[in-house]
C-alpha positions in Angstrom: 126.8 115.3 99.7 127.7 113.2 96.4 126.5 114.6 93.6 124.9 113.2 90.8 126.2 112.9 87.1 122.9 114.2 86.0 122.4 117.1 88.6 121.5 120.3 86.4 121.4 118.6 83.7 117.6 117.8 81.8 116.8 113.9 82.8 117.2 111.1 80.3 113.6 109.5 79.5 114.3 106.3 81.9 113.7 109.0 84.6 110.5 110.7 83.6 107.5 108.9 85.5 105.3 106.7 83.9 101.6 108.7 83.8 99.6 106.1 82.9 101.2 103.8 86.0 100.6 106.8 87.8 97.1 107.3 87.5 96.3 103.5 87.8 98.2 102.9 91.0 96.0 106.1 91.9 92.4 104.2 91.7 93.5 100.5 92.2 95.8 100.3 95.4 94.2 100.4 98.1 96.5 101.3 101.2 97.7 98.8 104.0 96.4 100.8 107.2 99.1 98.9 109.2 101.6 99.3 107.1 103.0 103.4 108.9 104.4 104.2 105.5 100.9 104.4 104.1 98.3 105.5 106.4 97.1 108.9 105.9 100.5 111.2 108.2 100.0 115.0 108.3 104.0 116.6 108.6 104.8 119.7 109.0 103.0 120.2 104.5 100.3 117.6 105.0 99.3 115.0 103.9 102.1 113.4 101.1 103.0 110.4 99.5 102.8 108.6 95.8 100.2 105.9 94.1 103.0 104.0 93.1 103.8 103.6 97.2 99.9 103.4 98.3 100.9 106.0 100.6 98.8 108.7 98.2 95.5 107.2 96.5 92.6 107.6 95.8 91.1 105.8 99.2 93.2 108.3 101.0 91.7 112.0 99.6 88.7 110.3 100.2 89.0 109.2 103.9 90.7 112.8 105.1 88.3 115.1 102.6 85.7 113.6 104.3 87.2 114.0 108.0 87.7 117.6 106.7 84.3 117.7 106.2 83.9 116.6 109.8 86.7 119.0 111.0 84.8 121.8 110.2 81.4 120.6 111.2 82.6 120.3 114.6 84.3 123.2 114.8 81.2 125.3 113.6 83.2 126.5 110.1 80.4 126.7 107.4 81.4 129.4 105.3 82.7 128.7 101.4 85.9 126.2 101.7 88.7 127.2 98.6 90.1 124.1 96.9 93.5 125.1 94.6 95.4 122.0 92.9 98.9 122.8 91.8 100.4 121.2 88.4 101.2 117.6 90.2 100.0 115.0 88.1 97.9 113.5 90.8 96.9 116.4 92.1 93.8 116.9 89.4 92.7 113.4 90.1 93.2 114.5 93.7 91.5 117.1 93.5 88.5 115.0 91.9 87.7 112.8 94.9 88.0 115.4 97.0 84.9 118.0 95.4 82.7 114.6 95.3 83.0 114.3 98.8 82.7 118.1 99.8 79.7 117.7 97.3 78.1 115.3 99.4 78.3 116.4 102.3 76.9 119.7 101.4 80.1 121.4 101.2 80.1 124.7 99.7 84.3 124.4 97.5 84.9 126.8 95.3 87.9 126.0 92.9 89.7 127.8 89.8 87.3 128.3 86.6 88.4 126.1 83.9 90.2 123.3 86.3 92.9 125.4 86.7 95.7 126.5 88.4 96.6 128.0 92.1 99.3 128.7 94.3 99.3 128.2 98.1 99.2 131.9 99.0 95.9 133.2 96.8 94.1 130.1 98.5 95.9 131.8 101.2 94.4 135.3 100.4 91.0 134.2 99.8 90.4 132.6 102.5 91.8 136.0 105.1 89.8 138.2 102.3 86.1 135.9 102.9 86.5 136.6 106.8 87.5 139.8 106.7 84.9 141.5 109.5 83.4 138.2 109.8 82.6 136.3 112.7 80.2 133.2 110.9 80.4 131.6 107.8 84.1 131.9 108.1 86.1 130.1 105.2 89.1 127.9 105.0 90.5 126.0 102.5 92.5 122.7 100.9 95.7 123.0 98.7 96.5 119.9 97.1 100.0 119.9 95.5 103.3 118.2 97.4 105.3 121.3 96.4 108.9 120.6 95.2 108.4 116.9 95.5 109.4 114.9 92.6 105.9 114.1 89.2 106.0 110.8 91.2 104.3 112.7 94.0 101.2 113.8 95.6 100.3 116.2 98.9 96.8 117.1 100.4 96.6 119.9 103.0 94.2 122.0 105.3 94.2 125.3 105.7 91.4 126.7 108.8 90.0 130.0 109.2 93.2 131.7 109.1 94.5 131.2 106.8 98.1 129.4 107.2 98.8 126.0 107.7 96.4 124.3 110.4 98.0 123.9 113.6 98.8 120.7 115.4 95.6 119.9 116.4 93.4 119.9 113.9 96.0 118.1 111.1 96.1 115.1 114.3 92.1 114.9 114.6 92.2 115.4 110.7 94.6 111.7 110.5 93.4 110.2 113.0 89.3 110.5 111.7 90.8 109.6 108.4 92.8 106.6 109.7 89.6 105.1 111.0 87.7 105.9 107.9 90.2 104.0 106.0 90.1 100.8 108.6 86.2 100.8 108.0 87.0 100.4 104.4 86.1 104.3 104.2 82.3 103.3 104.4 81.7 105.9 106.4 83.4 108.2 103.4 80.0 110.3 101.8 81.1 110.8 97.7 78.7 111.3 95.5 79.6 110.6 91.4 82.1 113.9 90.3 80.1 115.4 87.0 76.9 115.2 89.8 79.6 117.1 92.0 80.8 119.7 89.9 77.4 120.4 88.5 76.1 120.6 92.2 74.8 124.3 93.5 77.5 124.2 96.6 80.3 123.8 93.6 81.3 127.1 92.6 83.8 128.0 89.6 85.5 130.9 90.0 88.5 133.8 88.9 91.4 132.9 91.7 94.0 135.1 89.5 92.5 138.9 89.3 91.8 139.5 92.4 94.9 138.4 94.1 97.3 140.3 90.8 95.0 143.2 91.0 95.3 143.5 95.3 99.1 143.0 94.6 100.5 146.4 94.6 98.9 146.4 98.9 101.9 144.6 98.8 104.4 145.0 96.9 104.7 149.0 95.4 104.4 147.9 91.6 104.4 151.4 90.2 108.5 151.4 91.2 109.0 147.8 89.3 107.5 149.2 86.6 109.0 153.2 86.4 112.3 151.9 87.6 111.9 149.9 84.1 114.2 146.8 84.7 114.5 143.7 83.0 112.7 140.9 84.6 112.3 137.3 84.0 110.0 134.6 85.2 110.3 131.0 84.9 107.3 129.6 87.2 109.0 125.8 87.1 105.9 124.6 85.0 103.9 125.1 88.2 100.8 126.6 89.6 102.2 130.5 89.7 102.3 130.5 85.5 98.7 131.5 84.4 99.5 134.9 87.3 102.4 136.4 85.3 100.3 137.1 81.9 97.7 138.8 84.4 100.8 141.0 86.1 102.2 142.2 83.2 99.3 143.1 81.8 97.4 144.8 84.7 101.2 146.6 86.4 102.7 147.5 82.5 105.6 144.9 82.9 107.7 143.2 80.6 108.7 140.4 82.7 109.7 137.4 80.1 108.7 134.6 80.8 111.3 131.9 80.1 109.4 129.1 80.0 105.7 128.1 79.8 105.7 125.0 79.1 103.1 122.3 82.0 104.1 119.2 81.6 103.0 116.3 84.3 106.6 114.7 83.8 108.4 117.7 84.1 111.2 116.8 81.6 111.1 120.5 80.9 113.8 120.2 84.4 117.2 119.6 85.3 117.9 117.2 87.3 118.1 118.2 90.5 121.2 117.3 92.8 121.0 113.6 94.0 119.7 112.4 90.4 116.2 112.9 91.1 113.9 115.4 89.6 111.9 118.3 91.9 110.8 121.8 91.3 113.1 122.7 93.3 113.8 126.8 93.3 116.2 126.9 95.7 118.3 124.2 94.4 121.3 125.0 91.6 120.9 122.3 89.8 117.3 122.4 89.3 117.3 125.8 88.9 120.4 125.7 86.1 117.9 126.6 83.3 117.7 129.9 84.9 120.5 130.2 86.1 122.2 129.7 82.6 120.6 133.3 82.4 121.9 134.9 84.7 123.5 138.0 82.9 120.6 138.6 80.6 118.6 139.8 83.3 118.6 142.0 85.9 117.1 139.8 88.4 115.8 136.7 87.4 113.1 134.4 89.5 111.3 131.0 90.1 109.3 129.4 92.1 108.0 125.9 93.2 104.4 124.0 91.4 102.3 125.2 94.3 104.3 129.0 93.9 104.3 129.7 97.8 109.0 128.9 97.5 111.2 131.4 95.5 114.4 132.0 93.6 115.7 134.8 92.8 119.0 134.8 90.2 121.0 138.1 90.0 123.9 139.0 87.6 126.7 138.6 90.4 126.1 135.7 92.2 123.5 133.3 90.1 120.8 131.0 92.4 121.3 133.2 95.4 121.1 131.5 98.6 117.8 131.3 100.6 119.1 132.6 103.7 121.0 135.1 102.6 117.7 136.2 100.2 116.0 136.2 103.6 118.1 139.1 105.1 118.3 141.0 102.3 114.3 141.0 102.1 114.2 141.7 105.4 116.5 144.6 105.5 114.7 146.3 103.0 111.4 145.9 104.2 111.6 147.4 107.8 113.1 149.8 105.7 111.1 150.9 103.6 107.8 150.1 105.8 107.0 153.5 107.4 103.4 152.0 108.1 104.4 148.8 109.6 104.1 148.4 113.5 107.7 149.6 114.7 106.6 147.4 117.3 106.3 144.3 115.5 108.6 140.9 114.9 111.3 139.4 112.4 110.5 135.8 112.8 112.0 133.3 111.4 112.9 129.5 112.5 115.4 128.5 114.4 117.4 126.8 111.3 117.5 130.2 109.6 121.0 132.2 109.4 121.7 133.9 111.8 122.8 137.1 110.1 119.1 137.3 110.5 119.4 137.5 114.3 122.5 141.2 113.5 120.1 142.9 110.9 117.2 142.7 113.1 119.9 143.7 116.2 121.1 146.4 113.8 117.4 147.8 112.9 117.0 147.6 117.0 113.3 144.8 116.1 112.1 143.0 117.6 113.4 138.8 116.5 110.7 136.0 116.8 112.7 132.3 116.8 110.3 130.0 116.4 110.2 125.8 115.1 110.5 124.9 111.6 106.7 124.8 110.1 105.0 127.6 108.6 102.6 127.9 111.1 104.6 129.3 114.4 104.0 132.8 111.8 100.1 132.7 111.5 98.9 134.0 114.9 101.5 137.3 114.7 101.2 137.4 110.6 97.3 137.6 111.6 97.1 140.5 114.1 100.8 142.4 112.7 102.8 140.6 116.1 104.8 139.9 113.2 105.7 142.5 110.2 107.8 138.9 108.2 107.4 135.7 108.5 110.9 133.4 107.0 111.8 130.3 106.7 114.8 128.6 105.3 113.8 126.5 102.8 113.3 129.7 100.3 109.5 130.6 101.9 108.2 133.6 103.5 105.7 136.4 103.4 105.6 139.9 104.7 102.4 142.3 105.5 100.9 144.5 103.6 102.4 147.9 102.5 100.0 150.0 105.1 100.4 146.9 107.7 97.8 144.7 107.6 97.4 141.0 106.4 98.1 140.5 103.0 98.6 135.9 103.7 99.6 132.9 106.2 100.5 130.6 104.1 104.2 130.7 102.1 104.2 133.9 98.8 107.0 132.9 96.4 104.8 135.5 94.6 105.8 138.8 96.0 108.9 137.7 97.2 109.8 137.4 93.6 108.6 140.8 93.0 109.9 142.4 96.6 113.7 141.6 94.2 112.2 143.4 91.6 111.4 146.1 94.2 114.7 146.2 95.5 116.5 147.0 92.7 114.3 149.4 91.6 114.0 151.5 94.6 117.7 151.2 95.8 118.9 150.7 92.5 121.1 147.8 93.7 119.2 144.2 93.5 119.6 142.1 96.4 122.9 139.8 95.3 124.5 143.7 95.5 123.0 144.4 99.1 123.8 141.0 100.5 128.1 141.4 99.9 127.5 145.0 101.8 125.5 143.2 104.9 128.6 141.0 104.9 131.1 143.7 104.2 129.2 144.8 108.0 128.7 142.0 109.9 130.9 138.9 108.1 130.6 136.3 106.0 128.7 133.2 107.5 129.2 129.4 105.9 125.9 127.9 106.2 125.3 123.9 105.7 122.3 121.5 105.8 123.1 118.0 105.5 120.7 115.3 105.1 120.6 111.4 106.0 119.2 108.2 105.7 117.1 107.8 108.5 114.4 105.1 109.8 110.8 106.2 111.1 112.1 105.0 114.8 115.1 106.6 114.4 113.6 109.2 113.4 111.8 109.1 116.7 114.0 108.7 118.7 116.6 112.4 117.1 113.1 113.6 118.1 113.3 113.2 121.2 117.2 114.9 121.8 116.8 116.4 125.0 120.3 119.5 126.5 121.4 116.7 129.0 122.5 114.7 125.2 125.1 117.8 125.3 127.4 117.3 128.2 130.1 119.3 126.8 130.3 122.8 127.5 131.8 124.1 124.5 131.3 123.4 120.7 134.6 123.7 117.9 136.1 125.1 120.9 134.2 128.3 121.6 131.4 128.1 124.8 127.7 126.8 124.3 125.9 129.4 124.3 122.6 128.0 125.1 121.4 124.2 124.4 117.8 124.5 123.1 114.8 121.9 122.8 112.0 124.7 122.9 112.1 127.7 120.6 113.2 130.9 122.1 110.3 133.2 120.4 107.3 131.2 121.5 108.0 128.4 123.8 107.6 125.6 121.3 109.4 122.0 121.3 111.2 121.6 118.5 111.8 117.9 117.8 115.6 118.2 118.1 118.2 120.1 119.8 119.9 123.4 118.6 123.1 123.7 120.6 124.8 127.7 119.9 128.2 129.2 120.8 129.0 132.9 119.7 130.5 132.7 117.1 128.3 129.0 115.6 125.6 126.7 115.8 123.8 124.0 114.6 120.5 122.3 115.2 119.5 118.6 114.7 115.8 117.1 114.0 114.4 114.5 111.8 112.3 115.3 108.5 108.4 115.8 109.0 108.0 114.5 105.4 110.7 112.1 104.3 112.6 108.9 105.8 115.9 112.2 106.6 117.2 113.6 109.6 119.0 116.9 108.8 121.1 118.8 110.5 121.5 122.5 109.8 125.0 124.2 111.0 126.6 128.0 111.2 129.9 130.1 111.8 130.8 132.7 111.3 134.4 132.4 110.7 135.7 130.4 107.9 134.9 126.5 106.7 137.3 125.1 109.2 135.7 126.2 112.4 132.2 125.8 110.2 133.4 121.7 109.7 134.6 121.1 113.3 131.4 122.3 114.2 129.0 119.6 111.7 131.6 116.7 113.2 130.5 117.2 116.6 127.0 117.4 115.4 127.0 114.3 113.4 129.0 112.3 116.9 125.7 113.4 118.7 122.9 112.9 116.0 124.8 109.2 115.6 124.4 109.0 119.4 121.0 109.3 119.0 120.3 107.0 116.2 121.5 104.1 118.4 119.6 105.1 121.1 122.2 106.1 123.3 122.5 109.6 124.7 126.4 110.4 125.4 128.4 114.3 125.6 129.5 115.7 121.9 133.4 115.2 120.9 
């Protein structure tokens, strides 16, 4: 992977987005629905795009919002709709557009008072708390965020009454209806002016912050963190989590140092990511360079992306922890420090997460559930308690309350931050030290992920890979133990291929949100063995993109 010379440095002025141009484009540009890149398209995390490319404009948001109103009516969902936004420049205009449609359709919309920002997990928790014990007048939600994407991007996702990401049946219905509305010039979209929508009886401005903060002790041992007196720090990366840390300090008697209190729609305070783009990716050492530079000042430091559903953990001996490493540590700790969790509950992981997790779970005689990429696959288990922890390799996870009941059904970066502090407070060792202990016990894996450009057509071919595409019986010199196109945890299609041996594996799949494909690979031997796995994986993917079906090298 080529590293930009700007990586890890503050961005030059020419890299900063023109906010006026971005805002004008949101209102003025009309998408061409005959162009696939300008249609509504729900990936693994909702619809994403930018107004500058006519892929995230007012017309899109009006159509999606109307489609959601019609979907919830068809499903009999008539409770409040909790709506949150992050600090991307397009999130504010998108919330205004959505509110105009929700009010016109008579939907009770609940937003953060004072035009504030709201993390994804806060919306998930609010939905679940409202719906607890109910069978009617159920709530659902909208979160307006493109997650860690660049400043010029916008995102819009729907969470149904289970509180987590909508499944494919819901998103496909909403996507198809929204595109039909767009093709007809949005003539069937109901809307009223924003001032009327904001003042409507159906619009409520509530405090999302304190109910969430006051409930944190139910999921993390906040008393243990306070008692340890650790030096802790957080960098919210200018995101929706910023407004939560001072209330957390006040409520639990902590002194977490908020090292960056800035909110800037250009994100000029961010250090540039590996590819020369500004990206609020808390799992990237380049984007997190400012906090990593402070690693020796704090016992544990952490950061989150703009909607606070992802986490990044910084410790003195390591710097920024690899997300897979922290997931393994978190799972090992939680399975040995949550005695009220159901003994039969499974640990959920995406199939491209490290096999270190498999070894940790097996050593504790617990059940592993390996699912496709996408947090939606953990929702049902987190609701009924059959899954105690769900984690993704991209630094997203959530877990049950301390009493074994549901906390959130969407990723929660804030509790993963605080869990790192709990682990250190309770055990006297930080998560980096715990991971070193795991490698001494299970071996040190070598893991990589490679991104490469791919057209939509190439991605479609890649998504149709089958076991028949691999006729070889070995991978990097080891016997192949499985060729998977369906996840072993739930039997769902993975939209690609995973090939495993006892010593390593690779998976290939198209991105759901970008025109790239991804190869994930891991070896429990050494870097040379990993390179051999990657080399053979590339050959398989290259053949697939050429429209062929050939054997591995």
